[in-house]
LOMI-997202 format. One record per residue: chain; x, y, z of N, C-alpha, C in turn. Coordinates in Angstrom, 2 decimals, decimal comma. Atoms other than C-alpha are relative to their C-alpha. Example, Ala and Ser with C-alpha at 12.3 -4.5 7.8 and 13.67 -1.06 7.14 Angstrom:
BEGIN
  chain      n_x      n_y      n_z     ca_x     ca_y     ca_z      c_x      c_y      c_z
      A     0,89    -1,19     0,00    12,30    -4,50     7,80     0,90     1,20     0,00
      A    -0,82    -1,19    -0,06    13,67    -1,06     7,14    -0,77     1,09     0,73
This chain:
BEGIN
  chain      n_x      n_y      n_z     ca_x     ca_y     ca_z      c_x      c_y      c_z
      A    -0,73     0,47    -0,62    19,65    12,80     5,60     0,47    -1,67    -0,22
      A    -0,78     1,04     0,66    21,01     8,78     5,03    -1,04    -0,63    -0,70
      A     1,03     0,67     1,00    17,70     7,50     4,13    -0,47     0,31    -1,03
      A     0,40    -0,63     1,14    16,93     9,61     1,42     1,14     0,18    -0,75
      A    -0,91     0,42     1,17    19,95     8,71    -0,47    -0,55    -1,48     0,12
      A     0,08     1,53    -0,10    18,94     4,96     0,45    -1,40     0,05    -0,83
      A     1,52     0,43     0,71    15,37     5,79    -1,18     0,02     0,28    -1,26
      A    -0,28    -0,53     1,52    16,94     7,31    -4,61    -0,13    -1,27    -0,78
      A     0,02     1,35     0,66    17,01     3,53    -5,92    -1,34    -0,98     0,73
      A     0,91     0,46    -0,83    13,80     2,89    -3,69    -0,53    -1,77    -0,76
      A     0,72     0,46     0,82    12,30     0,74    -6,63     1,23    -0,92    -1,24
      A    -1,21     0,54     1,06    15,97    -0,85    -8,18     0,05     0,40    -1,21
      A    -0,08    -0,77     0,99    15,68     1,49   -10,82    -0,58    -1,05    -1,18
      A     0,48    -0,02     1,33    14,67     1,20   -14,54    -0,13    -1,68    -0,42
      A    -0,25     1,31     0,93    16,24    -2,21   -15,40    -1,15    -1,20     0,91
      A     0,86     1,15    -0,80    14,41    -4,03   -12,29    -1,26     0,26     0,04
      A     1,55    -0,19     0,51    10,95    -2,29   -13,02    -0,61    -0,38    -1,28
      A     0,55    -0,07     1,02    10,58    -2,51   -16,71    -0,48    -1,10    -0,73
      A     0,66     1,25     0,08     9,73    -6,01   -17,16    -1,46     0,48     0,45
      A     0,96    -0,01    -0,77     7,04    -5,12   -14,82    -1,15     1,26    -0,27
      A     0,76    -1,52     0,84     5,87    -1,72   -16,31    -0,30    -0,64    -1,55
      A     0,32     0,14     1,11     5,79    -3,29   -19,60    -1,42    -1,33    -0,06
      A     1,32     0,77    -0,41     3,35    -6,06   -18,54    -1,18     0,59     0,15
      A     1,14    -0,44    -0,19     1,15    -3,83   -17,15    -0,30     0,59    -1,37
      A     0,33    -0,28     1,12     1,27    -1,88   -20,37    -0,94    -1,01    -0,96
      A     0,51     1,13     0,79     0,30    -4,95   -22,29    -1,36    -0,45     0,45
      A     0,93     0,28    -0,69    -2,34    -5,98   -19,93    -1,34     1,10    -0,32
      A     1,04    -0,77     0,38    -4,09    -2,41   -20,49    -0,42     0,11    -1,13
      A     0,51     0,33     1,35    -3,93    -2,78   -24,05    -1,19    -0,90    -0,31
      A     0,49     1,02     0,44    -5,75    -5,78   -23,94    -1,47     0,49     0,48
      A     1,03    -0,58    -0,50    -8,50    -3,75   -22,25    -1,05     1,15    -1,10
      A     0,47    -0,60     1,04    -9,29    -1,72   -25,45     0,16     1,17     0,18
      A     0,01    -1,43    -0,36    -9,72     1,75   -26,21    -0,36     1,14     1,05
      A     0,61    -0,81    -1,51   -12,03     2,96   -23,37     0,64    -0,50     1,27
      A    -0,67     0,72    -1,70   -10,34     0,70   -20,57     1,25     0,71    -0,29
      A    -1,30    -1,12    -0,10    -7,09     2,58   -21,74    -0,05     0,82     0,45
      A     0,04    -1,61    -0,30    -8,27     5,73   -21,57    -0,33     0,02     1,62
      A     0,15     0,02    -1,42    -9,79     4,92   -18,21     1,15     0,16     0,85
      A    -0,91     0,31    -1,15    -7,04     3,53   -16,73     1,07     1,08     0,17
      A    -0,77    -1,30     0,34    -4,92     6,39   -18,01    -0,02     1,38     0,64
      A     0,43    -1,60    -0,48    -6,90     9,07   -16,77     0,32    -0,23     1,63
      A     0,22     0,01    -1,44    -7,06     7,57   -13,22    -1,37     0,01     0,40
      A     1,31    -0,50    -0,03    -9,90     9,17   -11,23    -0,05     1,32     0,84
      A    -0,39    -1,45    -0,94   -10,46    12,39    -9,51    -0,76    -0,41     1,42
      A     0,55     0,39    -1,36   -11,19    12,12    -5,81    -0,32     1,58     0,50
      A     1,10    -1,15    -0,81   -13,87    14,79    -3,60     0,84     0,18     1,12
      A    -0,19     0,26    -1,13   -12,97    15,89    -0,21    -0,95     1,37     0,40
      A     0,44    -0,83    -0,95   -15,00    17,69     2,24     0,58    -0,03     1,32
      A    -1,04    -0,08    -1,39   -13,31    18,76     5,52     1,20     1,14     0,10
      A    -0,83    -0,75     0,05   -10,81    20,84     6,85     1,32    -0,32     0,27
      A    -0,85     0,64    -0,35    -7,29    20,55     7,61     0,48    -0,07     1,76
      A     0,03     0,26    -1,31    -8,25    20,69    11,43    -0,43    -1,09     0,00
      A     0,46     1,60    -0,44    -9,53    17,17    11,29    -1,30    -0,15     0,52
      A     1,19     0,11    -0,28   -12,71    18,38    12,68    -1,45    -0,48    -0,70
      A     1,14     0,78     0,58   -15,03    17,25    10,03     0,45    -1,05    -0,85
      A    -0,12     1,18     0,50   -15,27    14,14     8,34     0,56     0,29    -1,46
      A    -0,63    -0,18     1,15   -13,37    13,58     4,84    -0,27    -1,04    -0,63
      A     0,28     1,56     1,05   -13,87    11,04     1,71     0,95     0,32    -0,90
      A    -0,17     0,23     1,35   -11,92    10,51    -1,18    -0,33    -1,23    -0,44
      A     0,29     1,42     0,92   -13,25     8,21    -3,65     0,81    -0,51    -1,05
      A    -1,27     0,13     1,06   -11,22     6,20    -5,88    -1,04    -0,77    -0,86
      A     0,51     0,41     1,33   -12,22     4,75    -9,41    -1,10    -0,85     0,36
      A     1,27     0,91    -0,28   -15,15     2,58   -10,16     0,39    -1,57    -0,08
      A    -0,84     1,79    -0,14   -14,89    -1,16    -9,97     0,22    -0,25    -1,43
      A    -1,08     0,26     0,80   -12,81    -2,96   -11,94    -1,11    -0,97    -1,12
      A     0,71     0,95     1,25   -14,14    -5,13   -15,24     0,09    -1,09     0,19
      A    -0,64     1,69    -0,24   -14,41    -8,71   -14,81     0,86    -0,52    -0,42
      A    -1,12     0,67     0,64   -11,68   -10,47   -15,03     1,20     0,83     0,09
      A    -1,02    -0,77     0,05    -9,07    -7,65   -14,41     0,15     0,36     1,06
      A    -1,08     0,18    -1,27    -6,53    -8,20   -12,23     0,71     1,52     0,52
      A    -0,74    -1,31    -0,55    -4,87    -5,42    -9,78     1,20    -0,12    -0,39
      A    -1,25     0,40     0,25    -1,58    -4,80   -11,23     1,44    -0,43     0,96
      A    -1,27     0,92    -0,60     1,85    -6,73   -10,54     0,81     1,36     0,19
      A    -1,08    -1,01    -0,69     4,43    -4,00    -8,97     1,04    -0,49     0,95
      A    -0,87     0,47    -1,00     7,47    -4,31    -7,24     0,03     0,26     1,06
      A     0,60     0,04    -1,04     7,67    -4,82    -3,81     1,01     0,89     0,43
      A    -1,44    -0,86    -0,77    10,94    -2,29    -3,32     1,02    -0,76     0,51
      A    -1,20     0,71    -1,18    13,82    -2,80    -1,26    -0,22    -0,34     1,19
      A    -0,13     0,02    -1,49    12,40    -3,22     1,82    -1,41    -1,06     0,46
      A     1,17     1,01     0,02     9,98    -6,12     1,64    -0,09    -0,84     1,42
      A     0,09     0,42    -1,15    10,69    -8,01     4,58    -0,35    -1,64    -0,45
      A     0,64     1,11     0,36     9,62   -11,40     2,55     0,96    -1,30    -0,39
      A    -0,61     1,45     0,70    12,69   -13,31     2,22     0,92     0,64    -1,78
      A    -0,69    -0,41     1,14    13,51   -11,70    -1,02     1,21     0,94    -0,30
      A    -1,45    -1,25    -0,15    16,13    -9,07    -0,08     0,29     0,01     1,35
      A    -0,24     0,21    -1,04    17,28   -10,20     2,71    -0,86    -0,59     1,47
      A     0,57     0,31    -0,97    15,48   -10,57     6,20    -1,14    -0,17    -0,60
      A     1,04     0,75     0,80    12,35   -12,83     5,85    -0,88     0,04     1,64
      A     0,51    -0,01    -1,39     9,79   -11,94     8,66    -1,37    -0,78     0,27
      A     1,41     0,63     0,29     7,03   -13,81     7,27    -0,11    -1,20     0,80
      A     0,24     1,38    -0,25     8,17   -16,85     8,88     0,23    -0,11     1,66
      A    -0,28    -0,49    -0,96     8,67   -15,03    12,23    -1,55    -0,35     1,04
      A     0,90     0,12    -0,75     6,20   -15,95    15,22    -0,97     1,29     0,20
      A     0,91    -1,22    -0,58     3,72   -13,10    15,91    -0,42     0,95    -1,48
      A     0,39    -0,99     1,10     3,44   -11,75    12,29    -1,56     0,03    -0,56
      A     1,65     0,06     0,45    -0,30   -13,04    11,88    -0,49     0,86     1,04
      A     0,95    -0,93    -0,52    -1,95    -9,85    13,18    -0,73     0,93    -0,42
      A     0,85    -0,80     0,37    -4,23    -7,38    12,76     0,54     1,75     0,17
      A    -0,37    -1,15    -0,53    -2,72    -4,61    14,81     1,54     0,12    -0,26
      A    -1,46     0,15     0,22     0,71    -3,75    13,22     0,65     1,46     0,21
      A    -1,02    -1,30    -0,48     1,47    -0,30    14,91     1,58    -0,36     0,67
      A    -0,97    -0,04    -0,76     3,79    -1,85    17,29     1,04    -1,45    -0,52
      A    -0,78     1,01     0,51     6,72    -4,34    17,10    -0,28    -1,39     0,81
      A     0,37     1,59    -0,83     6,46    -8,12    18,20     1,66    -0,80     0,11
      A    -1,16     0,79    -0,35     8,86   -10,76    19,45     0,56     0,61     0,88
      A    -0,85    -0,36    -0,96    11,99    -9,35    21,12     0,02     1,65    -0,14
      A     0,09    -1,38     0,14    11,22    -5,85    19,78    -1,29     0,61     0,42
      A     1,07    -0,51    -0,51     9,07    -3,26    21,43    -0,39     1,16    -0,57
      A     0,54    -1,65     0,58     9,03    -0,01    19,04    -1,63     0,12    -0,22
      A     1,02    -0,60     0,45     5,74     1,83    18,35    -0,20     0,90    -0,96
      A     0,09    -0,67     1,44     4,81     3,36    15,24    -0,80     1,49     0,82
      A     1,10    -1,37    -0,23     3,19     7,23    15,85    -0,69     0,15    -1,23
      A     0,60    -0,83     1,25     1,09     8,86    13,71    -1,52     0,04    -0,24
      A     1,74    -0,02    -0,43    -2,66     9,39    13,01    -0,09    -1,18    -0,95
      A     0,64     1,17     0,12    -4,36     6,50    13,26    -0,25    -0,63    -1,41
      A     0,72     0,22     1,36    -5,44     4,51     9,60    -0,34    -1,76     0,25
      A     0,57     1,78     0,23    -7,44     1,05     9,22     0,17     0,26    -1,33
      A    -0,31     0,68     1,28    -6,53    -0,87     6,11    -0,73    -0,71    -0,34
      A     0,97     1,21     0,10    -9,36    -2,68     4,50     0,11    -0,45    -1,56
      A     0,04     0,40     1,29    -8,84    -4,71     1,63    -0,50    -1,36     0,06
      A     0,97     1,25    -0,13   -11,32    -7,40     0,12     0,59    -0,63    -1,47
      A    -0,50     1,14     1,47    -9,50   -10,04    -2,25    -0,86    -0,75    -0,75
      A     1,33     0,78     1,21   -11,79   -10,96    -5,41     0,90    -0,72    -0,79
      A    -0,42     0,82     0,93   -11,23   -13,87    -7,29    -0,37     0,21    -1,43
      A     0,25    -0,25     1,06   -11,44   -13,03   -10,86    -0,25    -1,38    -0,85
      A     0,06     1,28     0,69   -11,46   -16,48   -11,68    -1,43    -0,69     0,20
      A     1,21     0,32    -0,53   -14,72   -17,00   -10,10    -1,13     1,04     0,09
      A     1,21    -1,48    -0,19   -16,95   -13,90   -10,92     0,27     1,25     0,87
      A    -0,43    -0,87    -0,87   -14,93   -11,82    -8,74    -0,61     0,27     1,49
      A     0,61     0,67    -1,20   -16,13   -13,31    -5,73     0,77     0,18     1,04
      A    -0,96    -0,24    -1,03   -14,58   -12,75    -2,24     0,58    -1,10    -0,11
      A    -0,95     1,51     0,08   -11,54   -15,21    -2,11     0,54     0,00     1,69
      A     0,06     0,56    -1,44   -11,92   -16,78     1,23     1,25    -0,93     0,19
      A    -1,16     0,86    -0,13    -8,90   -18,39     2,73     1,28     0,50    -0,37
      A    -1,33    -0,15     0,05    -6,17   -16,67     1,43     0,63     1,28     0,81
      A    -0,72    -0,42    -1,04    -3,76   -14,10     3,05     0,93     1,10    -0,87
      A    -0,76    -1,69     0,32    -2,44   -10,66     2,94     1,05     0,35     0,90
      A    -0,87    -0,82    -0,43     1,06    -9,52     3,89    -0,24     1,75    -0,34
      A     0,28    -1,62     0,74     0,80    -5,53     3,98     1,36     0,44     1,04
      A    -1,04    -0,67    -0,32     3,90    -3,29     4,87    -0,31     1,24    -0,26
      A     0,13    -1,50     0,76     4,21     0,46     4,65     1,48     0,62     1,00
      A    -1,32    -0,90    -0,76     7,02     3,26     5,96    -0,96     0,42     1,25
      A     0,63    -0,26    -0,98     6,67     4,96     9,17    -0,25     1,64    -0,35
      A     0,37    -1,16     0,01     5,70     8,65     9,76     1,22     0,72    -0,67
      A    -1,46    -0,86     0,67     9,40     9,85     8,90     0,59    -0,78    -1,13
      A    -0,46     0,46     1,44     9,52     7,52     5,65     0,76    -1,05     0,12
      A    -0,57     1,39     0,05    11,42     4,61     7,25    -0,49    -1,09    -0,03
      A     0,38     1,07     0,18    11,05     0,91     6,97     0,31    -0,75     0,90
      A    -0,43     0,35    -0,93    11,23    -1,13     9,76     1,04    -1,64    -0,61
      A    -0,77     1,27     0,82    13,85    -4,11     9,41     1,33     0,37    -0,93
      A    -0,91     0,04     1,02    15,83    -2,09     7,27     0,74     1,69     0,23
      A    -0,53    -1,74     0,09    16,39     2,01     7,68     0,57    -0,10     1,35
      A    -0,79     0,13    -0,82    18,92     3,08     9,94    -0,70     0,70     1,17
      A     0,49    -0,03    -1,17    17,70     3,26    13,68    -1,23    -0,94     0,56
      A     1,09     1,03     0,04    14,88     0,78    13,19     0,56    -1,44    -0,42
      A    -0,10     1,32     0,36    16,65    -2,11    12,00    -0,29    -1,11     1,23
      A     0,34     1,14    -1,16    15,72    -4,08    15,09    -1,36    -0,19     0,04
      A     1,78     0,24     0,16    11,83    -3,17    14,76    -0,76    -0,54    -0,99
      A     0,78     0,72     1,21     9,38    -4,92    12,84    -1,26     0,57     0,28
      A     0,96    -0,45     0,21     6,41    -2,72    13,02    -0,41     0,11    -1,35
      A     0,49    -0,50     1,17     4,17    -1,54    10,34     0,19    -1,28    -0,89
      A     0,01     0,93     0,99     4,14    -5,36     8,79    -1,25    -0,70     0,76
      A     0,77     0,45    -0,42     1,51    -7,61     9,39    -0,54    -1,24    -0,93
      A     0,75     1,03     0,71    -0,47   -11,16     7,81    -1,55    -0,19     0,38
      A     1,32     0,40    -0,29    -4,01   -11,61     7,86    -0,60    -1,10    -1,22
      A     0,90     1,24     0,94    -6,35   -14,54     6,57    -1,15     0,96    -0,33
      A     1,29    -0,46     0,63    -9,33   -13,19     4,38    -1,24    -0,89     0,35
      A     1,17     0,86    -0,62   -12,64   -14,05     5,88    -1,04    -0,26    -1,31
      A     0,83     0,82     1,05   -15,70   -15,44     3,93    -0,29     1,17    -1,21
      A     0,48    -0,48     1,06   -16,16   -12,73     2,03     1,39     1,31    -0,88
      A    -1,30    -0,48     0,85   -12,30   -11,92     0,92     0,50     0,77     0,97
      A    -0,24    -1,48    -0,57   -11,76    -8,99     3,48     1,06    -0,51     0,84
      A    -0,95    -0,15    -1,02    -8,58    -8,26     5,58    -0,40     1,28     0,62
      A    -0,35    -1,42    -0,63    -8,23    -5,31     7,96     1,17     0,33     0,83
      A    -1,33    -0,72    -0,52    -5,02    -3,64     9,26    -0,38     0,78     0,80
      A    -0,16    -1,44    -1,15    -4,81    -1,23    12,39     1,68     0,46    -0,05
      A    -1,70    -0,75    -0,03    -1,62     1,04    11,41     0,02     1,28     0,44
      A    -0,10    -1,28     0,16    -0,70     4,54    10,98    -0,13     0,37    -1,60
      A     0,15    -0,80     1,52    -1,05     7,02     7,87     1,70     0,03    -0,38
      A    -1,34    -0,37     0,08     2,25     6,45     6,37     0,72     1,66    -0,40
      A    -0,24    -1,55     0,71     4,66     9,46     5,01     0,48    -0,04    -1,30
      A    -0,70     0,22     1,09     5,64    10,45     1,76     1,39     0,59     0,11
      A    -1,58    -0,17    -0,28     9,40    10,18     1,42     0,31     0,36    -1,76
      A    -0,39    -0,45     1,20    11,22    11,53    -1,43     0,04    -0,90    -0,76
      A    -0,15     0,92     1,21    10,92    10,20    -4,58    -1,29    -1,02    -0,57
      A     1,38     0,99    -0,06     7,52     8,35    -4,13    -1,08     0,70     0,21
      A     1,81    -0,65    -0,46     3,73     9,29    -4,18    -0,05    -0,85     1,43
      A     0,13     1,17    -1,77     2,71     7,60    -0,19    -0,72    -0,91    -0,86
      A     0,70     1,19     0,68     1,53     4,25    -0,95     0,38    -0,66     1,21
      A    -0,34     1,08    -0,70     1,50     0,88     0,83    -0,10    -1,46    -0,70
      A    -0,28     1,13     0,80     2,75    -2,38    -0,21    -0,95    -1,39     0,18
      A     0,40     1,32    -0,76     1,16    -5,71     0,32     0,24    -1,12    -1,58
      A    -0,09     1,65     1,02     1,37    -9,78    -1,27    -1,18    -0,50     0,40
      A     0,78     0,92    -0,03    -1,34   -11,87    -1,84     0,20    -1,35     0,03
      A    -0,13     1,25     0,14    -1,35   -15,47    -0,85    -0,80    -1,08     0,15
      A     1,34     0,81     0,09    -3,30   -18,29    -1,84    -0,62    -0,54     1,27
      A     0,50     0,10    -1,64    -3,53   -19,19     2,11     1,08     0,35     0,93
      A    -0,73    -0,31    -1,31    -2,10   -18,36     5,39     1,46    -0,89     0,32
      A    -0,95     0,79    -0,15     0,31   -21,40     5,60     1,03     0,49    -1,45
      A    -0,74    -0,42     0,97     1,57   -20,07     2,26     1,02     1,10     0,03
      A    -0,21    -1,52    -0,37     1,94   -16,57     3,30     1,13    -0,11     1,39
      A    -1,13     0,38    -0,59     4,00   -17,88     6,42     1,35    -0,49    -0,04
      A    -1,14     0,65     0,50     6,34   -19,66     4,50     0,64     0,36    -1,18
      A    -0,64    -1,10     1,34     7,02   -16,69     1,65    -0,15    -1,42    -0,98
      A    -0,13     0,86     1,12     5,91   -19,52    -0,82    -1,38     0,40    -0,43
      A     1,24     0,12     0,73     3,05   -19,49    -3,71    -0,60     1,26    -0,31
      A     0,61    -1,44     0,03     2,58   -15,75    -3,62    -0,97     0,22    -1,51
      A     1,01    -0,42     1,12    -0,46   -14,61    -6,11     0,27     1,08    -1,00
      A    -0,13    -1,33     0,37     0,33   -10,87    -6,35     0,72     0,63     0,98
      A    -0,52    -0,81    -1,15     2,44    -8,43    -5,27    -0,38     1,60    -0,78
      A     0,30    -0,84     0,68     1,04    -4,82    -5,66     0,18     1,25     1,02
      A     0,04    -0,88    -1,19     0,69    -1,35    -3,94    -1,38     0,52    -0,34
      A     1,36    -1,11    -0,36    -2,30     1,03    -2,50     0,57     1,14    -0,54
      A     0,02    -1,52    -0,44    -2,31     4,75    -3,23    -0,75     0,71     0,47
      A     0,78    -0,86    -0,84    -3,37     7,39    -1,27    -0,07     0,73    -0,87
      A     0,26    -1,50     0,56    -5,46    10,07    -2,19     0,79     1,37     0,59
      A    -0,78    -1,08    -0,27    -3,82    13,48    -2,28    -0,69     0,78     1,03
      A    -0,05    -0,99    -0,80    -6,17    15,44    -0,51    -0,05    -0,43     1,53
      A     0,44     0,69    -1,50    -6,54    13,18     2,47     1,70     0,23     0,45
      A    -1,32    -0,16    -0,31    -2,72    13,16     2,49     0,51     1,14     0,13
      A    -0,87    -1,64    -0,17    -2,22    16,95     2,62    -1,07     0,55     1,33
      A     0,23     0,11    -1,40    -4,70    16,48     5,88     0,75    -0,08     0,56
      A    -0,41     0,88    -0,85    -2,84    14,38     7,43     1,55     0,61     0,07
      A    -1,27    -0,51    -0,04     0,70    15,75     6,48     0,36     1,47     0,50
      A    -0,03    -1,36    -1,12    -0,58    19,05     8,21     0,01     0,19     1,09
      A     0,13     0,38    -1,17    -0,46    17,36    11,41     1,67     0,02     0,44
      A    -0,65    -0,09    -0,85     2,44    17,17    13,81     0,61    -1,07    -0,61
      A    -0,57     1,38     0,63     5,22    14,63    12,55     0,13    -0,10    -1,23
      A    -0,02     0,47     1,46     4,48    14,74     9,00     0,55     1,31    -0,74
      A    -0,03    -1,49     0,73     5,50    18,67     8,13     1,15    -0,69    -1,39
      A    -0,85     0,23     1,28     8,62    16,93     5,65    -0,56    -0,48    -1,00
      A     0,83     1,01     1,01     6,06    14,79     4,07    -1,08     0,94    -0,77
      A     0,34    -1,15     0,89     4,42    18,15     2,54     1,04     0,17    -1,20
      A    -0,78    -0,72     1,16     7,52    19,09     0,81     0,57    -1,39    -0,54
      A    -0,54     0,68     1,11     8,40    15,60    -0,58    -1,17    -0,29    -0,73
      A     0,69    -0,07     1,10     5,13    15,04    -1,96    -0,08     0,87    -1,22
      A     0,25    -0,94     1,46     5,31    18,03    -3,89     1,07    -0,25    -1,15
      A    -0,96     0,41     0,75     8,12    16,35    -5,93    -0,37    -0,84    -0,89
      A     0,64     0,95     0,91     5,99    13,87    -7,47    -1,78     0,15    -0,02
      A     1,59     0,01     0,14     2,41    13,09    -8,51    -0,26    -1,48    -0,14
      A     1,04     1,41     0,36    -0,18     9,93    -9,08     1,04     0,12    -1,60
      A    -0,65    -0,05     1,02     1,04    10,92   -12,52     1,43    -0,44    -0,50
      A    -1,40     0,18     0,16     4,61    10,85   -12,33     0,93    -1,00     0,59
      A    -0,53     0,84    -0,77     5,14     8,46    -9,76     0,45    -1,14    -0,89
      A    -0,40     0,62     0,76     7,33     5,79   -11,35    -0,57    -1,41     0,53
      A     1,31     1,09    -0,10     4,70     2,92    -9,88    -1,02     0,34    -0,51
      A     1,65    -0,27     0,37     1,38     4,58   -10,53     0,04     1,09    -1,41
      A     0,09    -0,71     1,28     2,43     6,56   -13,61    -0,59    -0,43    -1,17
      A     0,74     0,79     1,19     1,12     3,89   -15,95    -1,42    -0,44     0,15
      A     1,06     0,17    -0,25    -1,89     3,75   -14,58    -0,94    -0,11     1,33
      A     0,11    -0,06    -1,57    -3,39     3,79   -10,85    -1,41    -0,32     0,48
      A     1,48    -0,16    -0,22    -7,40     3,58   -11,23    -0,12    -1,41     0,87
      A     0,37     0,80    -0,79    -7,36     0,11    -9,61     0,69     0,09     1,40
      A    -1,24     0,14    -0,86    -4,82     0,78    -6,93    -0,41     1,38     0,94
      A     0,48    -1,27    -1,09    -6,42     4,37    -5,27    -0,66    -0,25     0,75
      A     1,05     0,37    -1,20    -7,81     3,62    -1,97    -0,89     0,96    -0,40
      A     0,64    -0,89    -0,22   -10,77     5,35    -1,08     0,03     0,23     1,93
      A    -0,40    -0,12    -1,56   -10,14     6,82     2,45    -0,91     1,02     0,66
      A     0,76    -0,80    -0,48   -12,57     8,49     4,94     0,45    -0,04     1,42
      A    -0,56    -0,11    -1,43   -12,33     9,74     8,34     0,53     1,37     0,44
      A    -0,97    -1,02    -0,07   -10,32    12,52     9,97     1,02     0,24     0,88
      A    -1,88    -0,03    -0,91    -6,76    13,27    11,62    -0,28    -0,11     1,40
      A     0,03     0,60    -1,10    -8,34    13,17    14,86    -0,52    -0,98     0,54
      A     0,52     1,55    -0,38   -10,54    10,33    14,99     0,90    -1,39    -0,63
      A    -0,64     0,83     0,53    -8,49     8,34    12,47    -0,62    -0,06    -1,10
      A     0,47    -0,02     1,50    -9,03     7,58     9,00     0,06    -1,56    -0,42
      A     0,13     1,57     0,47    -9,91     4,22     7,14     0,30    -0,16    -1,84
      A    -0,29     0,11     1,15    -8,38     3,27     3,69    -0,47    -1,10    -0,78
      A     0,21     1,16     0,58   -10,23     0,84     1,53     0,41    -0,47    -1,58
      A    -0,87     0,48     1,20    -9,31    -1,17    -1,56    -0,71    -0,99    -0,68
      A     0,37     0,77     0,62   -11,03    -3,75    -3,71     1,68    -0,66    -0,39
      A    -1,38     0,20     0,94    -7,90    -6,17    -5,04    -0,29    -1,62    -0,57
      A     0,23     1,10     0,84    -8,77    -8,62    -7,88     1,04    -0,66    -0,24
      A    -1,17     0,51     0,18    -6,49   -11,35    -8,31    -0,51    -1,55    -1,18
């Protein structure tokens, strides 16, 4: 379909990504031999449960980051909605919300799919990795058809699966959403940006970090075996965490822990040191 062709340059090509990738590799070099090996190796995941969704499943992410280690900077891709590539949804009334499954304002669309709660904890690496209170997270991702609201054909008037939340006293934010698809050329992922305050986020200024959350393979396979996600299984087979053009240089700090079932919903958690 037209969107597949649109996604071939999803991350704007090598010329756009190379500075980011090189800076990440320099950061990994600073970790030393042991840290580099761990980052490149990523982490293993373990799962219990079956494709019926009746039994709980847990996918474990990598261990706690070393003190002072920040989550990698990544491209926002071509569909950020933050004003850097066309439309700016951050300045619109209604963007500050925890439930991002439906559109807001004059739009009325609702994203369908397996329920997913996304819990991020922003950590201040300059303060002993304590929770960063009063920061803000803008989070967005594709729907179960691999489309991005505001940009993709058929949903340019929708703004679902996008939202901003302010971090609490422990640095945490929570979003209610749906499990995103795997589309051609990319490993299943969720985008997010961290801002120093809610005011900064809603004026799209002073951004601290742009990164991406990777979803573990075993829970993806469970979700993608359900109705509406069938194409995702084929798309996911085209790549892996080790070959994805964003995560291939190390994803240990970006691989979420996912728990739950496809019938009752899943929860993805990730620490975000900035």
